[in-house]
C-alpha positions in Angstrom: 0.1 -6.8 19.3 -2.0 -4.6 17.2 1.1 -2.8 16.0 2.2 -6.0 14.4 -0.9 -6.1 12.3 -0.5 -2.4 11.3 3.0 -3.1 10.2 1.7 -6.0 8.1 -0.5 -3.5 6.3 2.6 -1.6 5.4 4.2 -4.8 4.1 1.0 -5.6 2.1 1.1 -2.1 0.6 4.7 -2.6 -0.5 3.7 -5.7 -2.4 0.7 -3.9 -3.8 3.0 -1.3 -5.3 5.1 -4.1 -6.7 2.2 -5.9 -8.4 0.7 -2.6 -9.7 4.1 -1.7 -11.4 4.4 -5.3 -12.6 1.0 -5.2 -14.3 2.1 -2.3 -16.4 5.8 -3.1 -17.0 6.2 -6.9 -16.9 7.6 -8.2 -20.2 9.0 -11.6 -19.3 7.7 -14.8 -17.7 9.9 -14.1 -14.7 8.6 -10.6 -14.2 5.0 -11.9 -14.6 5.7 -14.6 -12.0 7.0 -11.9 -9.6 3.8 -9.9 -10.2 1.6 -12.9 -9.4 3.6 -13.7 -6.3 3.3 -10.1 -5.2 -0.5 -10.2 -5.7 -0.7 -13.4 -3.6 1.5 -12.0 -0.8 -0.3 -8.6 -0.8 -3.8 -10.0 -0.4 -2.8 -12.8 2.0 -1.2 -10.3 4.4 -4.2 -7.9 3.9 -6.7 -10.6 4.8 -4.8 -11.8 7.8 -4.5 -8.2 9.2 -8.2 -7.5 8.6 -9.1 -10.4 10.9 -7.6 -8.4 13.8 -8.3 -4.8 12.7 -11.3 -2.8 11.4 -11.8 -3.9 7.8 -12.7 -0.5 6.4 -9.8 1.3 8.0 -7.4 -1.5 7.0 -8.5 -1.3 3.4 -8.3 2.5 3.3 -4.8 2.5 4.7 -3.7 -0.3 2.4 -5.0 1.5 -0.7 -3.8 4.9 0.4 -0.2 3.6 1.1 -0.3 1.7 -2.2 -1.3 4.8 -4.1 1.4 6.9 -2.4 4.0 4.3 -3.2 2.9 3.9 -6.8 3.0 7.6 -7.5 6.4 8.0 -5.8 7.8 5.1 -7.8 6.4 6.6 -11.0 8.2 9.8 -10.2 11.5 8.2 -9.2 11.8 5.3 -11.6 9.6 6.2 -14.6 10.2 10.0 -15.0 6.7 11.1 -14.2 6.2 14.8 -13.4 6.7 15.7 -9.7 4.5 18.9 -9.5 4.0 20.8 -6.3 0.2 20.0 -6.6 0.9 16.2 -7.0 3.3 16.1 -4.0 0.9 18.2 -1.9 -2.0 15.9 -2.6 0.2 12.9 -1.8 1.0 14.6 1.5 -2.8 15.1 2.2 -3.4 11.5 1.4 -0.7 10.4 3.8 -2.2 12.6 6.5 -5.5 11.0 5.9 -4.0 7.5 6.2 -2.2 8.4 9.4 -5.3 10.0 10.8 -7.4 6.9 10.0 -4.9 4.7 11.9 -4.9 7.1 14.9 -8.6 7.2 15.2 -9.3 3.5 14.5 -10.1 3.1 18.2 -8.4 -0.3 18.5 -7.2 -1.1 21.9 -3.9 -2.9 22.3 -4.5 -6.6 22.9 
């Protein structure tokens, strides 16, 4: 049951990346509408998951995954530099996110 809520954090993070990119690159009413919808979905899913999981850990995982996704999307779609240092730090961030999830201490319901 708890796995369902952790997966919802991944979904919320996906929509976080979407609205962050939208805030920078939206040029039309349709793109702005997609950005607003992504914000609503992202925070709705985040709030629902935080009702069942530790809030601090949920937020850290949400922001960490959103950061990783945004940096990767910048590299892949917007031609940002993919330095060894940047990729290494992203790896460290991912390890931290995974570690937080593993030590959250939540028992399966």
